[in-house]
C-alpha positions as CSV (number, residue, x, y, z in Angstrom):
1,M,132.3,61.9,101.3
2,H,132.9,65.8,100.8
3,S,131.1,66.8,98.0
4,V,128.2,64.4,98.8
5,S,128.5,67.1,102.1
6,I,128.4,70.0,99.5
7,A,126.1,68.6,97.7
8,Q,123.6,67.7,101.2
9,T,124.1,71.1,102.2
10,A,123.1,73.2,98.5
11,E,120.0,71.0,98.5
12,A,118.8,71.4,102.2
13,S,119.5,76.0,101.7
14,E,117.5,75.3,98.3
15,A,114.6,73.4,100.3
16,D,115.0,76.6,102.9
17,I,113.9,79.1,100.3
18,R,111.0,81.6,101.6
19,L,109.5,81.9,97.5
20,A,106.8,83.5,98.4
21,Y,108.6,86.0,99.9
22,V,110.8,85.8,96.7
23,W,107.7,86.1,94.4
24,L,106.5,89.1,96.4
25,I,109.9,90.9,95.5
26,A,110.3,90.0,92.1
27,F,106.8,90.9,91.4
28,V,107.3,94.6,92.6
29,A,110.4,94.9,90.5
30,A,108.2,93.4,87.4
31,F,106.3,96.5,87.4
32,G,109.3,97.8,85.6
33,G,108.7,95.3,82.9
34,F,104.7,96.2,83.3
35,L,106.1,99.9,82.5
36,F,108.0,99.1,79.9
37,G,105.5,96.7,77.9
38,Y,102.6,99.6,77.9
39,D,104.6,102.8,77.0
40,W,105.9,100.3,74.3
41,V,103.4,99.3,72.7
42,V,100.5,102.2,73.3
43,I,101.5,103.9,70.7
44,G,100.2,101.4,68.0
45,G,96.9,101.7,68.9
46,A,97.2,105.7,69.0
47,K,99.2,106.2,65.7
48,P,96.2,106.9,63.4
49,F,94.6,109.8,65.4
50,Y,98.0,111.3,66.6
51,E,98.8,111.0,62.6
52,A,95.8,113.2,62.0
53,Y,96.4,115.4,64.8
54,F,99.8,116.2,63.6
55,H,99.3,116.3,60.0
56,L,102.0,113.2,59.8
57,H,101.9,112.2,55.6
58,S,105.8,111.4,54.9
59,P,107.4,108.0,55.7
60,Q,110.0,109.7,57.4
61,A,107.4,111.7,59.9
62,I,105.8,108.5,60.1
63,A,108.6,106.5,61.2
64,W,110.5,109.4,63.1
65,A,107.0,109.4,65.2
66,N,107.1,105.4,66.0
67,S,110.8,105.4,66.4
68,S,111.5,108.3,68.0
69,A,111.5,106.6,72.0
70,L,114.0,104.2,70.8
71,V,116.7,106.8,70.6
72,G,115.8,107.5,74.3
73,C,115.6,103.6,75.0
74,F,119.3,103.5,74.1
75,L,120.5,106.2,76.2
76,G,118.7,104.8,79.0
77,S,119.9,101.6,78.7
78,L,123.5,103.5,78.4
79,I,123.2,104.9,81.7
80,A,121.6,102.5,83.6
81,G,124.3,100.7,84.3
82,R,126.2,103.5,85.7
83,I,122.9,104.2,88.0
84,S,122.3,101.0,89.2
85,D,126.5,100.6,89.8
86,R,126.9,103.7,91.9
87,Y,123.0,104.1,93.5
88,G,121.8,100.7,94.0
89,R,119.4,98.6,92.1
90,R,116.5,100.3,93.7
91,A,117.3,103.4,93.6
92,A,117.5,103.2,89.8
93,L,114.3,101.4,89.3
94,A,112.5,104.5,91.2
95,I,114.2,106.6,88.9
96,A,112.6,104.8,86.6
97,A,109.0,105.0,87.6
98,M,109.5,108.6,87.8
99,V,111.0,109.2,83.8
100,F,108.1,107.0,83.6
101,A,105.3,108.9,85.2
102,V,106.1,112.5,84.1
103,S,107.1,111.9,80.3
104,S,103.7,109.6,79.7
105,I,101.7,112.6,81.2
106,L,103.9,115.1,78.9
107,T,103.4,112.8,76.0
108,G,99.9,112.6,76.2
109,W,99.5,116.6,76.6
110,S,101.5,117.7,73.5
111,Y,100.5,120.3,71.2
112,G,103.1,120.0,68.8
113,F,104.7,117.7,67.3
114,G,108.4,118.8,68.5
115,A,107.2,118.4,71.9
116,F,105.3,115.2,71.2
117,I,109.1,113.8,70.0
118,T,110.5,115.5,72.8
119,W,108.5,114.0,75.8
120,R,108.4,110.0,73.6
121,I,112.2,110.1,74.2
122,L,112.5,110.6,77.4
123,G,109.7,107.9,77.8
124,G,111.7,105.5,76.5
125,V,114.6,106.6,78.6
126,A,112.4,105.3,80.9
127,I,112.0,102.1,79.2
128,G,116.0,102.0,78.7
129,L,116.4,101.8,82.2
130,A,113.6,99.3,83.2
131,S,114.5,96.9,80.5
132,N,118.3,96.7,81.7
133,I,117.5,96.9,86.0
134,S,114.2,95.1,86.3
135,P,115.6,91.4,85.2
136,T,119.0,92.2,86.2
137,Y,117.7,92.5,89.9
138,I,115.4,90.0,89.9
139,A,118.0,87.7,88.9
140,E,120.9,89.3,91.5
141,I,118.0,88.1,94.3
142,S,116.2,84.5,92.7
143,P,117.6,80.8,93.3
144,A,119.2,79.2,90.9
145,S,115.9,76.8,90.6
146,W,113.8,79.7,90.1
147,R,115.7,82.2,88.0
148,G,114.5,81.5,85.1
149,R,110.9,81.3,86.1
150,L,111.3,84.5,88.4
151,V,113.1,86.6,85.8
152,S,110.6,85.4,83.1
153,L,107.9,87.5,85.7
154,N,109.5,90.5,84.1
155,Q,107.9,89.6,81.3
156,L,105.4,88.5,81.9
157,A,104.4,91.5,83.3
158,L,105.5,93.0,80.3
159,V,102.6,91.4,78.1
160,I,100.5,92.2,80.7
161,G,101.4,96.0,80.4
162,I,100.9,95.2,76.2
163,L,97.8,93.9,76.6
164,L,96.4,96.4,79.0
165,A,97.2,99.2,76.6
166,Q,95.7,97.1,74.3
167,I,92.7,96.9,75.6
168,A,92.8,100.3,77.1
169,N,93.4,102.1,73.4
170,W,90.7,100.1,72.3
171,R,88.0,100.6,74.8
172,I,89.2,104.7,74.7
173,A,88.7,104.7,70.8
174,E,85.3,105.9,69.8
175,P,84.4,103.7,66.7
176,V,85.8,104.9,63.4
177,P,83.5,104.7,60.2
178,A,84.9,102.8,57.1
179,G,86.7,105.1,54.7
180,A,86.9,108.6,57.4
181,T,89.2,110.8,55.9
182,E,92.5,111.9,57.9
183,A,90.2,115.7,58.5
184,I,87.5,113.4,60.2
185,I,89.5,111.7,62.1
186,A,91.5,114.8,63.3
187,A,88.8,116.9,63.9
188,S,86.6,113.4,66.1
189,W,87.6,112.8,70.0
190,N,90.0,109.7,68.8
191,G,91.6,112.9,67.1
192,Q,91.8,115.4,69.5
193,L,91.8,113.5,73.2
194,G,91.6,110.3,72.5
195,W,95.4,109.6,72.1
196,R,96.0,112.0,74.8
197,W,94.6,109.7,77.7
198,M,96.3,106.4,76.0
199,F,99.7,107.8,76.2
200,S,98.8,109.3,80.0
201,A,97.4,106.4,81.5
202,V,100.7,104.9,82.5
203,A,101.1,107.4,85.0
204,I,99.5,105.3,87.3
205,P,101.2,102.3,87.6
206,A,104.0,104.6,87.4
207,V,103.0,106.1,91.0
208,I,102.5,102.2,92.5
209,L,105.4,101.6,91.5
210,L,107.0,104.4,92.7
211,I,105.2,103.7,96.4
212,C,106.4,100.3,96.1
213,V,110.1,100.7,95.3
214,P,110.9,101.3,99.3
215,L,109.1,98.1,100.3
216,I,112.1,95.6,98.3
217,P,115.6,94.9,99.8
218,E,118.2,95.9,98.0
219,S,120.4,93.4,95.5
220,P,122.1,91.3,97.5
221,R,125.0,90.8,94.7
222,W,125.4,94.7,94.1
223,L,125.7,95.2,98.5
224,M,128.3,92.4,98.1
225,T,130.1,94.5,95.5
226,R,130.1,97.6,97.5
227,G,131.8,95.8,100.1
228,R,129.0,95.7,102.1
229,P,128.6,91.9,103.2
230,Q,126.5,91.8,106.7
231,D,123.8,94.0,104.3
232,A,124.2,91.4,101.9
233,K,124.0,88.0,104.3
234,A,120.8,89.5,106.0
235,V,119.0,90.0,102.6
236,L,120.0,86.6,101.7
237,S,118.6,85.1,105.2
238,R,115.4,86.5,105.0
239,I,115.5,85.1,101.3
240,G,116.2,81.6,102.1
241,G,117.0,81.2,106.0
242,P,121.4,81.5,107.5
243,R,122.5,78.0,105.9
244,Y,121.7,79.9,102.0
245,S,122.9,83.0,103.3
246,A,126.3,81.6,104.4
247,K,126.6,79.2,100.8
248,E,125.5,82.1,98.5
249,T,127.9,84.6,100.4
250,D,130.5,82.9,100.3
251,A,130.1,82.0,96.7
252,I,129.5,85.8,95.5
253,E,133.1,86.1,97.8
254,A,134.5,84.1,95.5
255,S,133.2,85.0,92.0
256,L,133.9,88.8,93.4
257,A,137.9,87.9,93.1
258,A,137.8,85.6,90.3
259,S,135.9,88.6,87.9
260,P,137.6,90.9,85.9
261,Q,138.0,94.2,86.4
262,D,134.6,96.1,87.3
263,G,133.1,99.0,84.9
264,W,132.7,99.4,81.2
265,K,136.5,99.1,81.1
266,G,136.4,95.6,82.3
267,L,134.1,94.8,78.7
268,L,137.4,94.9,77.1
269,S,139.1,92.1,78.7
270,P,139.7,88.8,76.9
271,Q,137.1,86.6,79.5
272,I,133.9,89.0,78.7
273,R,134.6,89.7,74.7
274,G,133.1,86.7,73.9
275,L,129.9,86.1,76.3
276,L,129.2,89.7,75.5
277,L,129.6,89.0,71.3
278,I,126.5,86.6,72.4
279,G,124.7,89.1,74.2
280,F,125.1,91.9,71.6
281,L,123.6,89.4,68.7
282,L,121.1,87.7,70.9
283,A,119.7,91.4,71.9
284,I,119.8,92.2,68.0
285,L,118.5,88.4,67.4
286,Q,114.9,89.4,69.2
287,Q,114.5,92.7,67.9
288,F,115.1,91.6,64.1
289,S,112.4,88.6,64.6
290,G,110.5,91.1,63.3
291,I,107.4,90.8,66.1
292,N,107.8,94.4,67.2
293,I,106.8,95.3,63.9
294,I,102.9,93.1,64.4
295,F,102.4,95.2,67.3
296,N,104.1,98.8,66.7
297,Y,102.7,98.7,63.4
298,A,99.8,97.0,63.4
299,E,97.8,99.4,61.3
300,E,99.7,98.7,58.4
301,V,100.0,94.8,58.9
302,Y,96.2,94.4,59.0
303,R,95.2,97.6,57.2
304,N,97.2,95.2,54.2
305,A,95.1,92.3,54.6
306,G,92.2,94.4,54.4
307,Y,90.9,95.5,58.3
308,G,89.6,98.2,59.2
309,V,90.4,100.9,62.0
310,S,88.6,99.5,64.6
311,D,89.1,95.7,62.9
312,I,92.2,96.5,63.6
313,L,92.0,97.8,67.4
314,F,90.5,94.7,67.6
315,N,92.6,92.4,66.4
316,I,95.6,94.2,68.4
317,V,93.9,92.7,71.4
318,I,93.7,89.3,70.3
319,T,97.9,90.1,69.9
320,G,98.4,90.4,73.3
321,A,95.9,87.9,75.3
322,I,98.2,85.4,72.5
323,N,101.2,87.0,73.8
324,L,100.2,86.9,77.0
325,I,98.8,83.0,77.0
326,F,102.3,81.7,75.4
327,T,104.2,84.2,78.0
328,L,103.2,81.6,81.1
329,V,103.8,78.7,78.6
330,A,107.1,79.9,78.9
331,M,107.5,80.5,82.8
332,G,106.5,76.9,83.0
333,L,109.3,75.5,80.2
334,V,111.7,78.0,80.8
335,D,113.2,76.2,84.6
336,R,112.5,72.4,83.1
337,V,113.0,72.4,79.3
338,G,115.9,74.9,79.1
339,R,116.8,78.2,77.8
340,R,118.5,76.4,74.4
341,R,116.0,74.6,73.5
342,L,113.1,77.2,73.7
343,M,115.1,79.7,71.6
344,I,115.7,77.1,68.8
345,F,112.5,76.3,68.6
346,G,110.8,80.0,68.9
347,C,113.6,80.8,66.0
348,F,112.3,78.3,63.7
349,G,108.7,78.5,64.3
350,I,108.9,82.5,63.8
351,G,110.7,81.7,60.9
352,L,108.8,79.4,59.1
353,S,105.1,82.1,60.1
354,H,107.1,84.6,58.4
355,A,107.9,82.6,55.7
356,A,103.6,81.7,55.5
357,A,102.6,85.1,56.1
358,S,105.1,86.4,53.3
359,Y,103.4,83.9,50.7
360,A,100.1,84.7,52.0
361,Y,100.3,88.2,51.2
362,H,102.3,87.4,47.7
363,L,99.2,85.7,46.7
364,G,97.0,88.5,47.8
365,A,95.6,86.7,50.7
366,G,94.3,88.7,54.0
367,G,91.6,88.8,56.8
368,I,91.7,85.3,58.9
369,G,94.8,83.4,57.4
370,I,97.0,87.1,58.1
371,L,95.9,87.3,61.5
372,A,96.1,83.7,62.2
373,L,100.1,83.4,60.9
374,T,100.7,86.2,62.7
375,L,99.1,85.4,65.7
376,S,101.3,82.0,65.3
377,A,104.5,84.0,65.3
378,I,103.5,85.9,68.4
379,G,102.9,82.8,69.5
380,C,106.1,81.5,69.5
381,Y,108.1,85.1,70.2
382,A,106.5,84.7,73.2
383,M,107.4,81.4,74.7
384,S,111.1,81.7,73.6
385,L,112.6,84.7,72.1
386,A,111.0,87.4,74.6
387,P,111.5,85.6,77.8
388,V,114.3,84.0,77.5
389,T,116.7,86.1,76.0
390,W,116.4,89.0,79.0
391,V,117.0,85.4,81.2
392,L,120.2,85.2,79.4
393,I,121.4,88.2,79.7
394,S,120.6,89.0,83.0
395,E,122.4,85.2,84.1
396,I,125.4,84.7,81.1
397,F,127.9,87.4,82.8
398,P,130.1,87.6,86.2
399,N,128.8,89.7,89.3
400,R,131.1,92.8,88.8
401,M,130.5,92.8,85.4
402,R,126.7,92.0,84.6
403,A,125.2,95.8,85.4
404,S,127.7,97.2,82.7
405,A,127.3,94.1,80.4
406,V,124.0,94.2,80.9
407,S,124.1,97.7,80.4
408,A,125.7,97.5,76.8
409,S,124.0,94.4,75.6
410,V,120.5,96.2,75.8
411,A,122.1,99.2,75.0
412,V,122.6,96.8,71.2
413,L,118.9,95.5,71.4
414,W,117.5,98.8,71.3
415,I,119.7,100.5,68.5
416,A,118.5,96.9,66.7
417,S,115.3,97.6,67.8
418,F,115.9,101.3,66.2
419,V,116.9,100.5,63.0
420,L,113.9,97.3,63.1
421,T,111.1,100.3,63.2
422,Y,112.6,102.9,61.8
423,T,112.9,101.0,58.2
424,F,110.1,99.1,58.0
425,P,108.1,101.7,56.1
426,F,111.1,102.0,54.0
427,L,110.9,98.3,53.4
428,N,107.6,98.2,53.3
429,A,107.1,100.7,50.2
430,A,110.0,98.9,48.6
431,L,109.3,95.4,48.7
432,G,105.8,95.0,50.1
433,T,104.8,93.4,52.8
434,A,105.6,89.7,51.3
435,G,109.4,90.7,50.8
436,T,109.3,92.4,54.6
437,F,108.2,89.5,56.2
438,L,110.4,87.3,54.4
439,I,113.2,89.1,55.3
440,Y,112.2,88.8,58.9
441,G,112.0,84.7,58.1
442,A,115.1,84.2,57.2
443,I,116.8,85.9,59.9
444,C,115.1,84.1,62.5
445,L,116.0,80.7,60.5
446,A,120.0,82.1,60.7
447,G,119.3,82.9,63.9
448,G,118.5,79.5,65.0
449,L,121.6,78.2,63.6
450,F,123.5,80.9,65.7
451,V,121.6,79.3,69.1
452,I,122.4,76.2,68.2
453,V,126.2,76.5,67.9
454,K,127.0,79.5,70.4
455,V,124.4,80.3,73.1
456,P,125.1,77.9,76.2
457,E,122.7,76.0,78.3
458,T,121.9,77.9,81.5
459,K,119.4,76.2,83.3
460,G,120.1,75.2,87.0
461,R,123.3,76.8,87.2
462,S,123.8,79.8,89.8
463,L,125.1,82.9,88.4
464,E,128.6,82.3,90.7
465,N,129.0,79.3,88.7
466,M,127.8,80.8,85.2
467,T,130.9,81.5,83.4
468,V,132.1,77.7,83.6
469,A,129.2,77.2,81.0
470,S,130.9,80.0,78.7
471,E,134.3,79.3,79.3
472,S,134.8,77.7,75.5
473,L,132.8,80.6,73.9
474,S,135.4,83.3,75.0
475,P,138.0,83.8,72.0
């Protein structure tokens, strides 16, 4: 009888959830994901123009220009946990918005390559902050049965940011004549001003986020870790009413009492190490899937398939549209199908798409065939590794450790992203596009086996009960 009454109370409290309010505050927090997405891929469309302006020719200079922001992403991820734990999730989100606004304008109006790199790194700091804080905040305000969809909202905002950046780049750029030389491109409107406006445009949504942050509540789980249970209960009551608030605060208090030491030292505790390894490997897998190469090096990928500059910019818009469509599909499936199934499907789907693209490049095929295979890989990624990695990383760690553990996992993600982005020009030169995509495909297939063996299913579990699903994974 007692277990039945507990279940009935849980069902009743879930029924009291004010979904419109929860979606609204998650939407505001997801603006961090939007800024992340826009700032992340804007460089792909601006690349041929700033390279001509700065006269970048060597693989080292090209790789550094493309990957320098990732140094900032790593630094931002390292400090995100400390800022988020000390000042709260809202304050950290506001700081990220301010850094986005400042760095985007300064990047766009750089007149020396050194200044360009400096401000790209600062923009990377903003990405590192947002990539930690937005999914963590959304996970901490979300009811268990809706958490997958709500955290995936951050990924949806991210891909909308990607798509709008791609559309903006396409519309800002003037048509480039076939066979145009570097000198012609550098002297054109695109080479002098167009790429500057591509970078600067992100300041507008950054200011919007800065205005909206004071309108959302602080994370109730952060409030509980700071010894403010009454404030946490008030936030939870606004989300789901008094029964929901009482149930959640009791569960959070119990989990905090059972949690290991907080902060970075707590990451070394035996009950965290296994989960942290999973977080690290998921982060590496998401990046080494190679999808960001299609976004960040679209010029090389599609030029090697026979496309011109103007066609490449249009193809980039198509990739963004596919990314958006399949992210919407993922949002509809993540709380029904579950995290593991989507991840397994995605790993094998991306791996096979990359293998087929590798074979097509090997045969010298180009045009629509390569475009279709890259779109297939992007579609599989958007349904799986793109949103679900962030969902899992924001879910699997205990409350007291979440900010630090997410920070460490996302820092590893940005290290992996830097390695991926920096090494592509060298791999492409040494192995060709066929060999490079074959490597990415093999990594994805191996990643699918890792998910099958090691990654727990977290669908429908409260954050406080998450470690129950993962106890067997600790060494």
